[in-house]
N, C-alpha and C positions, 0 to 999 in steps of 0.2 A: 113844485118849489115854493118856498115863503120868503117874502121879504118882510123886515121888521123896521116900522118907522116910530121912533121914539120923539115925540113932541111934548114931554112934559115941560111945563113951565111955559107954554107959549099961550097967549092969549087969543080968543077967538077973534077972528075967523081962520087963524093960521093953521092950526092943527087940520081943518078941512081943506085949505089951499093946499098943505104939504100932501095930504090923502089924494087929491086929485091929481098931483104932478105924479106922485109915486107910483100909481095905478096905472098910468100910462107907461111905465118903464118896465112892467112886467107882461107875461105872456097870458092869453087867455086859459083859465082853468088854474092859474097860480095863485096864491093867497098873500095878501097884505095885511099884516098884523100891525095896528096901531095903538100905541100907548100913549095917553093922553090925560089930563088933569083939568080941562077945560069943560065946565058943566054945561054950556051951550053945545059942546061938542056931542053929548049923550043923545041929542036929537038932532042935529044937523048932520051928523056922519051917516047914521043909519039910513035917513031920509034921502041923503044924495046917493048912496048906494043903491037903495031900491029903485029910487027915479032912473038911474043911469042903467039898471037891469044886472047890476052885481048882487050876489048872494052873501048875507050876513050869515057865517056860519057859527060864530061865537061871540058872545057879548058879556062882558062881566065886570062888576066892579072889583078891583083888586086893592083898594085902600079906601080911607074916609073920603077922599076927593080924586080918586084915581081910576081909570077903566082902561079896559083892552077890547079891542074890537077886531075880528077877523073878518075880512072881507074876500070873497073868492070872485076874481076877475071873470066877467061873461065872455 
């Protein structure tokens, strides 16, 4: 199952805070797709996912200042 989290327009660290909350709501093996436009999130979100033991299965820039990252919950 996939859960989409759109946090466009939120300033850091709120995309990361929202992602941490959202990943708690899904089951192990499910994916969280985070759509964000906060530049700091390009470093903080993947770092948090790795440190928490989750797998980043996709990370791409989708606009001039917009990204999507898919995190598979451990």
